[in-house]
Structure formats: C-alpha cells, structure tokens
DOFI-172698 format. One record per residue (C-alpha): residue number from 1; y, x, z. Coordinates in steps of 0.02 Angstrom, whole numbers, plus 50000, padded with zeros to 5 digits. Layout:
% DOFI-172698
{k: NUM; py: Y; px: X; pz: Z}
...
This chain:
% DOFI-172698
{k: 1; py: 55484; px: 55771; pz: 56299}
{k: 2; py: 55574; px: 55881; pz: 56171}
{k: 3; py: 55453; px: 55822; pz: 56034}
{k: 4; py: 55492; px: 55643; pz: 56074}
{k: 5; py: 55680; px: 55670; pz: 56051}
{k: 6; py: 55649; px: 55766; pz: 55889}
{k: 7; py: 55536; px: 55625; pz: 55828}
{k: 8; py: 55667; px: 55493; pz: 55861}
{k: 9; py: 55798; px: 55601; pz: 55769}
{k: 10; py: 55684; px: 55624; pz: 55621}
{k: 11; py: 55652; px: 55438; pz: 55608}
{k: 12; py: 55840; px: 55401; pz: 55613}
{k: 13; py: 55879; px: 55532; pz: 55477}
{k: 14; py: 55739; px: 55469; pz: 55365}
{k: 15; py: 55800; px: 55288; pz: 55394}
{k: 16; py: 55977; px: 55331; pz: 55351}
{k: 17; py: 55928; px: 55424; pz: 55190}
{k: 18; py: 55805; px: 55287; pz: 55137}
{k: 19; py: 55938; px: 55155; pz: 55163}
{k: 20; py: 56067; px: 55257; pz: 55062}
{k: 21; py: 55949; px: 55278; pz: 54919}
{k: 22; py: 55900; px: 55096; pz: 54915}
{k: 23; py: 56076; px: 55027; pz: 54915}
{k: 24; py: 56131; px: 55153; pz: 54784}
{k: 25; py: 56004; px: 55077; pz: 54665}
{k: 26; py: 56072; px: 54914; pz: 54589}
{k: 27; py: 55975; px: 54754; pz: 54630}
{k: 28; py: 55844; px: 54845; pz: 54737}
{k: 29; py: 55803; px: 54734; pz: 54886}
{k: 30; py: 55698; px: 54782; pz: 55038}
{k: 31; py: 55565; px: 54660; pz: 54977}
{k: 32; py: 55556; px: 54736; pz: 54803}
{k: 33; py: 55550; px: 54916; pz: 54865}
{k: 34; py: 55421; px: 54870; pz: 54998}
{k: 35; py: 55309; px: 54797; pz: 54864}
{k: 36; py: 55333; px: 54955; pz: 54754}
{k: 37; py: 55285; px: 55069; pz: 54901}
{k: 38; py: 55138; px: 54963; pz: 54959}
{k: 39; py: 55199; px: 54894; pz: 55125}
{k: 40; py: 55259; px: 54727; pz: 55191}
{k: 41; py: 55448; px: 54693; pz: 55196}
{k: 42; py: 55446; px: 54691; pz: 55386}
{k: 43; py: 55356; px: 54857; pz: 55393}
{k: 44; py: 55480; px: 54932; pz: 55268}
{k: 45; py: 55627; px: 54863; pz: 55369}
{k: 46; py: 55564; px: 54954; pz: 55527}
{k: 47; py: 55562; px: 55118; pz: 55429}
{k: 48; py: 55736; px: 55086; pz: 55359}
{k: 49; py: 55804; px: 55042; pz: 55533}
{k: 50; py: 55728; px: 55195; pz: 55613}
{k: 51; py: 55616; px: 55095; pz: 55726}
{k: 52; py: 55456; px: 55176; pz: 55666}
{k: 53; py: 55418; px: 55346; pz: 55593}
{k: 54; py: 55332; px: 55319; pz: 55426}
{k: 55; py: 55163; px: 55393; pz: 55386}
{k: 56; py: 55160; px: 55543; pz: 55266}
{k: 57; py: 55087; px: 55440; pz: 55124}
{k: 58; py: 55236; px: 55322; pz: 55133}
{k: 59; py: 55365; px: 55462; pz: 55139}
{k: 60; py: 55278; px: 55544; pz: 54990}
{k: 61; py: 55285; px: 55379; pz: 54889}
{k: 62; py: 55468; px: 55348; pz: 54935}
{k: 63; py: 55512; px: 55527; pz: 54886}
{k: 64; py: 55423; px: 55506; pz: 54718}
{k: 65; py: 55504; px: 55336; pz: 54688}
{k: 66; py: 55680; px: 55408; pz: 54716}
{k: 67; py: 55641; px: 55571; pz: 54625}
{k: 68; py: 55675; px: 55679; pz: 54776}
{k: 69; py: 55569; px: 55778; pz: 54902}
{k: 70; py: 55503; px: 55728; pz: 55072}
{k: 71; py: 55603; px: 55873; pz: 55143}
{k: 72; py: 55764; px: 55796; pz: 55077}
{k: 73; py: 55720; px: 55628; pz: 55146}
{k: 74; py: 55705; px: 55708; pz: 55320}
{k: 75; py: 55861; px: 55816; pz: 55302}
{k: 76; py: 56033; px: 55773; pz: 55376}
{k: 77; py: 56111; px: 55797; pz: 55203}
{k: 78; py: 55980; px: 55701; pz: 55108}
{k: 79; py: 55999; px: 55684; pz: 54919}
{k: 80; py: 56100; px: 55540; pz: 54853}
{k: 81; py: 56028; px: 55443; pz: 54706}
{k: 82; py: 56105; px: 55513; pz: 54546}
C-alpha cells in the first residue's frame, strides 16, 4: 500500500513539472509536444494531469526535450525552463 501512495505522488509531481515546463515554452501546445515525444495528445494529457505514470522512455525523452534530468522531473522542486 505504501508503494501505491508513493506512485501516485510521483505521478503528480511529474505532471506538475511537465506542465510548468510546457507552459513556460511559448506556443507549445499539448498536441505539438505529444507529437515531439512520440505519443498521442490524449496519452500526453494523462501524463500531464497525473492520471498515469509515464514509462521510463517517455520521461527520458521529456527530460531531453526540456534539457533537464529525469530526476528533476520527478522532484518537488523541478527545474523551471530557463
């Protein structure tokens, strides 16, 4: 049960950081970012809303896209886009 709670928290933290990075990038829509990262817009939206935990490959691609690390995407004080 403790893992389940941690999993949900990790998904919310990742979602919050992913959303912040996307909206900090001018003219970057969910649809455009989803295409860049190789998923459908609806799948991307579930990651950004914290409804699903992304697979490692997606987190790695998102980290590379935003020039950050996977660790920062899953950290409470995730890096803001500079």
